[in-house]
N, C-alpha and C positions, 0 to 999 in steps of 0.2 A: 649545339650551341658553341659559337666560336670562343676561343680563349679570351679575346678582348672584351666580348660582351659579358662573359662570366666575371672577369676582373672588375669591370665597370659596375656590374650589379652588386658585387661585394662592397665596393667603395660607397655606392649609394646607401646600402644598408647600414654601414658603419657610421655615417655622418649625414644628418639632415642638412647641415650648413653646406657640406661639400656638394650634395646633389642639387641643392637650390642654386648654388654658385655655378656649378657645371651647366645646369639648364639655362641660366641666364647667358653665360658665355656662348653656349652652343647656339642659342636663338640669335644672338648678335652676329656670330659667324655666319649662320645660315642666311640671314637677311642681307648682310653686306656682300657676301660672296655671290649670292644669287643675283643681287642687283647689278653687280659688276659684270657677271657672266652674261646676263640677258642684255645689258647695254651693249657689250661687245658683240654678242650674237646678232643684234640689230644693226651693227655697224655705226654706232653712235659714240661720239666723244663725250667726255664729261660736260663740256661747254654746250654741246648740242642738246643733250638731255636736259641740262639746266634751262636752256631757252624754251624747250617744249613744255616744261612744267612751270614756266614763268619764274624761274629762279636763276642761278648762275653756277659757273663751274666750281667755285669755292664751296658752295653748299653741297653739291653732289659729291665732292671729294670728302667732305665731312660725313655724309650719309654712308659712303662706302668704307669708312674707317670703323673697324670692328670695336674700337674702344668707345665709340660714340654712345650708343645705347639709349639715347633719349628720344625714342621714336614717337612720332605723332601719327596716329592712324590715318588721318586725312592726307598727310604727306605721302605715306606709303601707298595709299589708294591712288593718288594722282600719278605716282611713279609707275605703279602696276598697270593702270589704264593706258598710260603713254606707251608702255612696252607691249601692249596687246594682251594683257593678262587681267585676272581679277584677284583681289586681295582676300585671302582666307585668314580669319583670326579665330582660334579655337583653343580650348583647354584640353590637354592631353595627359594620359597616364605616363608614369616613368617607364613603363614597359615599352611604349612606343619610342621613347627617347633612346633606349638601348638599340632598337632597330634602326632608327634614323642615324645615330652616330656610327653604326657599323657600316652603313652603305653610303655615308656622306662622300660625295664625289662631284666633280664638275659635270660629268655626264648626267648624273641624277638630278642636278639643279636646273638644267636647261628646260625650257618650255617653248612649244611652238607659239608664234603669234596667232591671233584670231584667224587671220587670213590663211594661215597654213595648217590649221588644226584639222586633222583627218576626221575626228569625230563630228565636228561641226559640218564638215563637207558631206559626210554621210547623210545627215539630217536635212541638208539643203537639196539633196537630189530628189527628183520627183517621186521615185519609188520609196524613199524614206528608208529607215533602218530595218523595217520588217523584212524586206528582201535585201539582205546585206550585199552591197555591190562588190564587196571584196571576197565574198564566199567562193565564187568559181575560181578566182586566182589563188585563194588560200588553199583550196583543194589541190590545185596543180602543184603549188609549191610544196605542200606537205608530202605529196606522192613523190616528187623529185628528191626531196631531202631524205626520204626514207629509203631510197635505193642504196644498196651496199656499194656499188661502184658509180662514180659520178660520170654522167654524160653531160659534157659542157654545152652541147648544142642548144638545149632548151633555154638555159640561162642567157646564152649569147643572143638567141632570138628575142627573148623577152626584153633584153636591154636595148634592142633596136626597134621595139614597138611591134613585134610580131607574136601573135598567138597568146597575148595576155588578156583574158576576158575583163571587160569593164573599163579598159583604158579609153580615155576620151581626149579630144584635142585640148591643148593648153596645160595638160598635166605631164610631168616628166616620168619616164619609164622607171627610173630608180625609186621614185616616190611610191609608185604602185606596188613594187616589190616590198618596200619597207612597210607599207600599210597592210599588205596581205600576208605578212609573215605569221605563222602560227605562234601562239603565246608561248612564253618561256625563253630562257637564255639558250637552251639546247639548239633551237632553230638558228639563232644568230651565230652560235659557235660553229655549227655545221656549215652554214653558208659562208662564214669567214674562211674556213678551211678550204672550201672549194674555190673561193675567189683567190686565195693564196696560191693554190695549185694552178689556176688559170693564168695567173700573172707569172708564176715561176716556171712551171713545166711547159706550158704552151707558149710563153713569151708573147702574149697576145698583142702587146704594143709593137712588136717587131713583125709579127705575121698576122695581120688583121683577119677577122672572120666576118663574113656576111656582106650585105649591100650597103650598110651605113656604119663603116668602121669607126668614124669619128664619134658618132652618137654612142656606139658601143663603149668606147674608151671613156667618154665623158660620164656616162651613166655608171660604168663599172667603178670609176674612181669616186664618184659621189656616193655610191652605195657603200664603198669601203669607208668613206669619211663619216658616215652616219650610223655605222653598226655598233660602235663602242667596243670593238674587239682588238685593242691596240697590240696585245701580246702576239696575236696571230698575224696581224697585217703589217706591222711595222717593217719587218724584214723584207717581205715581198715588195712593198712600196719603195723601200730603199733601193732594191735591185732595179726596179723600173727607172728610178732617178739616175742610177749609175749608168745604165744602158743608154739612156737619153743623153747624158753628159758625155759619155765616150763617143757617141755619134756626132755630137756637136763639135767635139775636139777634132774628130777626123774629117768631117765634111763641112764644118763651119755653119751648119744650120740645124734645126731640130726636126725630128720626125713628125711630132704631133702638132696639130693646129692649136690656135689660141684657146678655144673652149676646153679642149682636152687637157692642155697644160694648166689652165686655171683650176680645173677639177683635181688634177694631180697635186697641185700645190695645196689645195684645201685638205686633201686626204693625208698628205705628208704632215701638215701642221696639226691635224686632229689625232693622228695615230702616233702619239709620242709616249711609248712605254718608258719606264724608268731607265732601261738599259741604253736608251739613246744617248745618255751621257757618255757612254763608252764608244759611241759610233762617230765616224768622221763627217757625217753629212752636214749637220748644222754648223759645225766649226768651219767647214769649207765655205759656207755662205759668208762667214765672217772674214775668213782669210782672203777670199777673192775680192772683197770690197764691193761686191754686187752679187745678186743672185746668179749662180753660174749659168742657168738657162731659162729659168722662169722669170716672168715680168716682176719688177720690183727691185728695191735697193737692199742694202745689207741688213736693214731692220728686220727683214723676213727671218734672218738667222737669229738676231737678238730676240725677237718676239718668241721664236720657237724655244730658245733656251730659257727665257723668263718663266714659261709655263711648265717647265720640268721640275717635278718634286718641289712645288712652291711652299716651303716651310720657312717662315721668317727667321726663326731662331736656329737655323741649320747653317753653320759656317761653311760646310762643304758646298751647299747650294750657292752661297754668295761668292765663294772662291771660284766656282766655275763661271759665274757671270762676270766677275772681275777679270778672269782669264780671257773671256771673249773680248772685253774692252781692250785688254793688253794686246790681243792679236790685231785689233784694228790699229792700235798705236804702232806696233811693229811694222805693219804694212806701210804706214805713212813714212816711217823711217826708211824702209826699203825703197819707196818711191821718191825719196829725197825731198819730201814735202815739209819736213820739220827744219826750217832754216829761217834766218832773219827776213822779216817781211811777210812770211807765210804763216807764222805761228797763230795769229788770230783765226784764220780760216780753219786751221787744223783743230783748234780748241772748239770752235763752233760746231764742227762735225762731230767731235767726240761728245760734246754736250748733248747733241741730239740722241746719241746712243744711250748715254747715262740718263737723260731725261725720260727715255722710253721705259727704262727700268723703274725709275722713281714714280712715273705716272701709273705704272701697273699697281704698285703697292699703295700709293696715295697716302703715305704716312711717314712722318719725319724719321722714325727709328730705322726705316729701311736705308736711309742715307748713311747712318752710322754703321750699320752692318756692312754695307757696300764698301765704305772707307776702310773698315777693319780688314776686309778681304783684299782690298786694293793694296794695302801696305804689305800684306803677306806675299802677294804675287809680284810686287815690284812695279807699280805704275810709275811712269816717268812724269816730269813736271807738267807736260801738256794735259794729260788725263786728270791729274790732281787739280789743275786750274779749272778744267771743264766741270769736274765734280763740284768744286767750290762755287763756280758761277751758277750751276743748276740749282744748288741749294739756296744761294742768296736770292735767285730769281723767284723761288717759291716762298721766300721769307721763312725758311725752316731753320735758320741759323740759331735762333733763340731756343726753340724746342730741343734741338739736338745738343745744345750746351747745357741745358737745365735738367733733362731727363736722365735717369740711370742708363748707362750704356757701357759696352765693353771697351772703352777707350778713355785715355786720360784727357782731361779738359784741355791741357796745353796742346796736345796733338790735334784735337779738333780745331781749336782757334788758329793755330799756326797754318793748318791746311786751308782753312777758310781765307786766310790772308792771300793765298794763291789767287783767289777770285778777285781780290782788290787789285793785285798786281796785274792780272789779265785785263780788268776793266780799264785801268789807267793806261796800259799799253795800247789797247784798242782805240781808246779815245785820244791817244797821243797827248796825254796830259803831263807825263813825266817819263823818264827812262825807266827800264825795268829794275835797275839797281838804285832807284832813287832813295832808298833807305826807309826805315820804319817811320820816322817823323814825317817824311814827305808823303808816305802812303796815308797816314792818318789825316793829314791836312787835305789831301785829295779826296778822301772818303767824305769828310765833313763838307767839302765845298761842292763836289760834283756827283757823288754816287748816291745809291739808294739809302733810305732810312735803315734798312737791315744791316748795311755795311757800317753805318755810323754806330749802331748798337754793338756790332762786332768789335770795333776798335775800342769803344769804351770798356767792353768786357775784357779785352786783352790787357788793358792797363790794370784793371781791378783784380784779374785772376792770376797775374804773374805766370805766364805760360810756362808749363813744365812742372808746376807744383799743384798738387791736389788732383782730385778726380772729378768727373762730370757730376757724379752723385753727391 
């Protein structure tokens, strides 16, 4: 029994109020986190999911907020059906909660959509599950994984569609290997070790094997992306990335084709062990201002950083995210883009990065945590203006002023004024140094209701005195 489960069991036994409160909080965390992960797994934005359930982005944002808790079974059923799942509602013992809490993770919350469900696919086959279509492939895999020394050739053949029993047209080779793996984590761990050796020792991306090398790479990376063995695969995938990046720097193009690159990107994003905070890879995405060789913009790096150790009340987490935005800002200074006449464009770009962070968390308190970290790493006025503009656009100004938070009320209000200043500059309503009175008049006349509330609060709160709480 793990130490964490033992401690939790003791706390449950000591207080009925505690265990009931913990269960309620865990259930809310489970539902909101799973809803967010499945939505992202399906490639849907909050607005798109809202449209599909005949609602809107705002309601989805509320549903994905773990503080909400006022669940309607019919609403959850509609969300589940839209995401290709079914809704299960049941009463459970506290012993199952110990197990659920111990293995709570993003990987454990993901579910295949109906169309991708391997169990359903088995029953849809003409021979049905009585003759398990995966059994021949499972026997081959079990025999190969049981060998003391790894012979890479069988795996390379299978990933190219050779010698894998049961494979049919329209199904991808890496899926058959995943579906046919023997039960238990040992099989995944052994397979991850062999993939790591194939990537690292054989440098298969440099010296292709077989008659379909692009299919081999694509399936290898997708297999790595779906194994859930981050600690084993993160380093080898980083090395593939660095080899490809060095090749691009030397020759001006990439070795791999589009499909293999897309699969590598997926594998990089999903295999993010905690130690990646100490690695240079994702920060390079940010510093370069674009993805160094994979398709896509700098958000690929920001997105990667957001998902690392995502604990809202962990200042170290927010400091790293704020540091990533700081890197973007420094790049803009190096490119001499922060100058008169260019500032609004710079702030718009920074607001996109900050908005990506706030969208992920979908709750106002995240904005305050990010600001606290931003002040510690030294954001410049452009990033502070972008933060303010993003907060005002979401109408989060009132919640972050009223809720308990680790910043003084005056700090929050004064920073939010940066957004007023930015909006007035962009709309060319007044010069940047038009003064506080000018700003307030502009807000009342031209800007959003949230900014009007902000200015009224500024007068009432006497910035610099008192705390948010």
